C-alpha positions in Angstrom: 0.0 0.0 0.0 1.3 3.4 -0.9 2.1 5.5 2.1 0.0 8.6 2.5 1.9 11.8 3.3 1.1 15.0 5.2 3.4 18.0 4.9 3.3 21.6 6.3 1.9 24.1 3.8 3.7 27.2 4.9 6.7 26.3 7.1 10.1 27.4 5.7 13.1 25.9 7.5 15.5 28.5 6.3 13.4 31.3 7.5 12.9 29.6 10.8 16.6 29.0 11.2 17.4 32.7 10.6 14.7 33.7 13.2 16.3 31.3 15.7 19.8 32.6 15.0 18.5 36.2 15.7 17.2 35.0 19.1 20.3 32.9 19.7 18.2 29.8 20.1 19.6 26.3 19.9 16.2 24.7 19.5 12.5 25.4 19.9 10.0 23.0 21.4 6.4 23.5 20.2 3.4 22.1 22.0 0.3 24.0 20.7 -1.8 22.2 18.1 -1.5 25.1 15.6 2.3 25.3 15.7 2.8 21.5 15.7 0.7 21.3 12.5 2.4 24.4 11.0 5.8 22.8 11.3 5.0 19.2 10.7 1.7 18.8 8.8 0.5 16.5 11.6 -3.3 16.8 11.8 -3.7 17.8 15.4 -6.3 20.5 15.2 -9.9 20.4 16.4 -10.9 21.0 12.8 -8.9 18.2 11.3 -10.6 15.6 9.0 -10.5 13.3 12.0 -10.0 15.4 15.1 -9.0 12.4 17.3 -5.5 13.6 18.0 -6.9 16.9 19.3 -9.5 15.0 21.4 -6.8 12.7 22.9 -4.2 15.4 23.5 -4.5 15.1 27.3 -3.3 11.5 27.1 -1.4 11.5 23.8 0.2 14.9 23.3 2.0 15.8 20.1 5.2 17.8 20.0 7.5 19.4 17.4 11.1 20.2 18.0 13.2 22.3 15.6 16.9 22.4 16.1 19.4 25.2 15.2 19.9 23.7 11.7 16.2 23.7 11.0 15.7 20.0 11.3 12.2 19.1 12.5 11.4 16.2 14.8 7.8 15.1 15.3 6.9 13.3 18.6 3.5 11.7 18.1 1.3 8.8 18.9 2.7 5.7 17.2 -0.6 4.5 15.7 -0.8 7.8 13.8 2.3 6.8 11.9 1.0 3.5 10.5 1.1 3.9 6.7 1.5 7.6 7.0 4.4 9.9 6.4 4.9 13.5 7.6 7.0 16.4 6.2 9.7 16.2 8.9 13.2 15.0 9.3 12.5 12.5 12.0 9.4 10.9 13.7 9.7 9.7 17.2 6.5 7.6 17.9 5.3 6.8 21.4 2.4 4.8 22.9 1.8 6.4 26.3 2.0 9.9 27.8 5.1 8.9 29.9 6.9 7.8 26.8 6.0 11.1 25.1 7.6 12.9 28.0 10.7 10.6 27.7 11.1 11.6 24.1 11.1 15.3 25.0 13.7 14.6 27.7 15.9 12.8 25.2 15.7 15.7 22.7 16.5 18.2 25.4 19.3 16.0 26.8 21.0 15.7 23.4 21.7 19.5 23.3 25.0 20.8 24.7 25.0 22.1 28.3 24.0 25.7 28.4 21.8 25.7 25.3 19.0 28.2 25.0 15.7 26.4 24.2 12.6 28.3 23.0 9.2 27.3 24.3 5.7 28.6 23.8 4.2 30.7 26.6 1.4 28.1 26.8 3.8 25.2 27.2 2.5 22.8 29.9 4.3 23.0 33.1 5.2 19.3 33.1 6.9 19.7 29.8 8.8 22.7 31.0 10.1 20.7 34.0 11.2 17.9 31.7 13.2 20.2 29.6 14.7 22.0 32.6 15.7 18.7 34.3 17.2 16.9 31.3 18.3 19.6 28.9 20.3 21.7 31.4 19.7 24.8 29.3 21.1 28.1 30.4 17.8 29.6 29.8 14.3 28.7 28.6 13.1 31.5 26.3 9.5 32.2 25.3 9.5 32.2 21.5 5.9 33.0 20.6 7.2 35.9 18.5 9.3 33.6 16.3 6.3 31.5 15.2 4.1 34.6 15.0 6.4 36.1 12.4 6.8 32.9 10.5 3.0 32.4 10.3 2.1 36.0 9.3 3.0 35.6 5.6 1.2 32.8 4.0 2.5 30.5 1.2 0.3 30.2 -2.0 -0.9 26.8 -0.8 -2.0 28.4 2.5 -3.8 31.2 0.7 -5.6 28.7 -1.4 -6.9 26.8 1.7 -8.2 30.1 3.2 -9.8 31.0 -0.2 -11.6 27.7 -0.3 -12.6 28.0 3.4 -14.0 31.5 2.6 -16.0 30.1 -0.3 -17.5 27.5 2.0 -19.0 30.0 4.4 -20.3 32.3 1.6 -22.1 29.3 0.1 -23.4 28.5 3.6 -24.8 32.0 4.1 -26.5 31.8 0.7 -28.0 28.4 1.8 -29.2 29.8 5.1 -31.2 32.8 3.8 -34.1 30.7 2.5 -34.2 28.7 5.8 -34.8 31.8 7.9 -38.4 32.2 9.0 -40.1 34.1 11.8 -40.6 31.9 14.9 -37.6 29.7 14.3 -35.2 29.0 17.2 -31.7 30.3 17.1 -30.6 26.8 18.2 -32.2 25.4 15.0 -30.4 28.0 12.9 -27.0 27.2 14.6 -27.5 23.5 13.7 -28.5 24.4 10.1 -25.3 26.5 9.8 -23.0 23.7 11.1 -24.7 21.1 8.9 -24.5 23.2 5.8 -20.9 24.2 6.3 -19.9 20.5 6.4 -22.1 19.8 3.4 -20.4 22.6 1.5 -17.0 21.0 2.1 -15.7 22.1 5.5 -13.6 19.8 7.5 -14.6 21.4 10.7 -16.5 24.3 12.3 -14.5 27.3 13.6 -17.4 29.5 14.8 -21.1 30.1 14.3 -21.6 33.6 15.8 -25.3 34.0 15.1 -27.6 36.5 16.8 -31.1 37.7 16.6 -31.4 41.5 17.2 -29.3 42.7 20.1 -28.9 39.3 21.7 -25.5 38.1 22.9 -24.0 36.4 19.8 -21.1 34.8 21.7 -23.1 32.2 23.6 -25.9 29.9 22.5 -29.4 31.1 23.4 -32.6 29.6 22.2 -34.7 32.7 21.6 -37.2 32.8 18.6 -36.7 35.0 15.5 -39.2 37.9 15.4 -40.5 40.0 12.5 -38.6 43.2 11.9 -35.4 41.8 13.4 -31.8 41.8 12.2 -30.1 38.5 12.0 -26.3 38.4 12.3 -24.6 35.5 10.4 -20.9 35.5 11.4 -19.4 32.2 10.3 -16.0 30.5 10.1 -15.2 27.2 8.5 -12.1 25.0 8.7 -10.6 23.6 5.5 -7.4 21.6 5.6 -6.7 23.3 9.0 -7.2 26.9 7.6 -10.0 29.0 8.7 -12.4 31.7 7.4 -14.3 34.5 8.9 -17.1 36.6 7.5 -20.2 38.4 8.5 -23.4 39.1 6.6 -26.8 40.4 7.7 -30.4 39.4 7.0 -33.5 41.4 8.0 -36.9 39.8 8.5 -39.1 42.2 6.6 -38.4 45.6 5.0 -35.3 47.1 6.7 -35.6 50.7 8.0 -33.8 53.2 5.7 -31.8 54.4 8.7 -30.4 50.9 9.3 -29.6 50.5 5.6 -27.8 53.8 5.6 -25.8 53.0 8.7 -24.8 49.6 7.3 -23.7 51.3 4.0 -21.6 53.7 6.0 -19.8 50.9 7.8 -19.2 49.0 4.6 -17.6 52.1 3.2 -15.4 52.4 6.2 -14.2 48.8 6.0 -13.5 49.2 2.3 -11.4 52.3 2.9 -9.4 50.6 5.6 -9.0 47.5 3.4 -7.6 49.6 0.7 -4.7 50.5 3.0 -3.4 46.9 3.1 -0.3 47.4 1.1 3.3 46.3 1.7 5.1 48.8 4.0 2.0 50.1 5.7 2.3 49.7 9.5 -0.5 47.9 11.4 -0.9 50.9 13.7 -1.8 53.2 10.8 -5.1 51.5 10.3 -6.7 52.2 13.7 -5.7 55.8 13.4 -7.4 56.1 10.0 -10.4 54.3 11.3 -11.0 56.9 14.0 -10.8 59.6 11.4 -13.4 57.8 9.3 -15.7 57.4 12.3 -15.5 61.1 13.0 -16.3 61.9 9.3 -19.6 59.9 9.5 -20.4 61.2 13.0 -20.2 57.9 14.9 -18.3 56.8 18.0 -15.4 54.4 17.4 -16.3 50.8 18.4 -13.3 48.6 18.2 -10.4 47.1 20.2 -8.7 46.3 16.9 -9.7 47.1 13.3 -9.3 43.4 12.4 -6.8 40.6 12.4 -4.6 38.4 10.4 -5.7 34.8 10.0 -4.6 31.3 8.9 -4.5 28.3 11.2 -6.3 30.4 13.8 -9.1 32.9 13.1 -7.4 35.7 14.9 -3.6 35.2 14.7 -2.6 38.9 15.3 -4.8 41.8 16.1 -4.3 45.1 14.2 -4.0 47.6 17.0 -2.6 51.0 17.8 1.1 51.4 18.0 2.0 48.2 16.2 4.9 48.9 13.9 4.7 45.6 12.1 4.4 46.3 8.4 2.0 44.5 6.0 3.7 42.3 3.5 2.6 40.4 0.4 1.1 37.1 1.4 -0.6 38.2 4.6 -4.3 37.4 4.9 -6.2 40.0 6.8 -9.7 40.3 8.0 -11.0 43.9 8.5 -14.1 44.2 10.7 -15.6 47.4 12.1 -19.0 48.1 13.7 -21.2 50.7 15.3 -24.3 50.5 17.4 -27.8 51.4 16.1 -30.2 53.4 18.3 -31.7 50.1 19.3 -28.4 48.7 20.6 -27.8 46.4 17.6 -24.2 46.1 16.4 -24.0 46.7 12.7 -21.0 46.8 10.4 -19.0 44.8 7.9 -16.3 42.1 7.8 -14.2 41.4 4.8 -11.1 39.2 4.1 -8.2 40.5 2.0 -5.0 39.1 0.6 -2.1 41.6 0.7 -0.3 41.6 -2.7 2.5 43.6 -4.2 -0.2 45.9 -5.6 -3.8 46.4 -4.7 -5.2 44.1 -2.0 -7.3 41.2 -3.3 -10.7 40.8 -1.7 -11.1 37.1 -0.9 -14.8 37.5 0.2 -16.8 37.8 -3.0 -20.4 37.7 -1.7 -22.0 41.1 -1.8 -22.3 42.8 1.6 -25.8 44.1 0.9 -28.2 43.8 3.8 -30.6 41.0 2.8 -34.3 41.2 3.3 -36.5 38.1 3.7 
């Protein structure tokens, strides 16, 4: 039988090695599902085709170790290696949690005394202790920034996964519009959204932030849809590990002209901010410009960030004041900005862009028009 193969879509060993050299790191130990998948291709995310490795991570954790030469070692459950290859230099299989820890101890112990080892800020305490006791490093260094920079710029293959994921949620929104009817439960709509995302090709569900009117969209409530009410459809799918994020609105009945006008204003603000996504522009310039646009339309600013980059996680880096990071070709950015109506309903727009060498490319193609049913 031909061996199946999983490889990382965006990880570049040479770039990683240079980043490690700048931080004077002799190795980095990665424990988060996103960074393990990013560096190895191992399907350990909750949105994987079979999310079993995510479900079993408490008993069968997965680790990735990158040494100073850029060599990648995957430590994973042995059964997940049967007939399967991964895009790494070495695989160290194990069959119990204690054996997984022993592999980490061996990796750390093979480094010269006094080595600097990078770990993630969320690294489990037991793993930290294993590295300290067996690696004898001069210092354990939190290296979140290294992986953050590596993951900011997406490869063409990563962009394609996000493009497909975005298409899935746009088709799902289109499918949901005819389903909406006065009197339906939000619980039913949530289930419809999840079912239709999978039917449209998603491997998993990232989020189904759905609300009726001014109700809390972040938690699941079972209220009934009323006539003359705004429905928020903020969906995110997972495709090959990569996520999407988009928001569209439906109104049950004829939407008030004031609501349409406010929505159009916010769409224009998002489009203006999106047009700034060019190489060399600093992240911090976008919030500054957003405040100016809010002042021009006579509305109070309503944001902690103007958006975020995205990839293996829906919000990888917030775009906030004072951030000197510059946009670069290959970044995928979600711009989202909102304002409150007089009735306390949050209205706005959310669009996903690919930063290119020229004009940014809009990855969301579904019209942002407020839909009436």
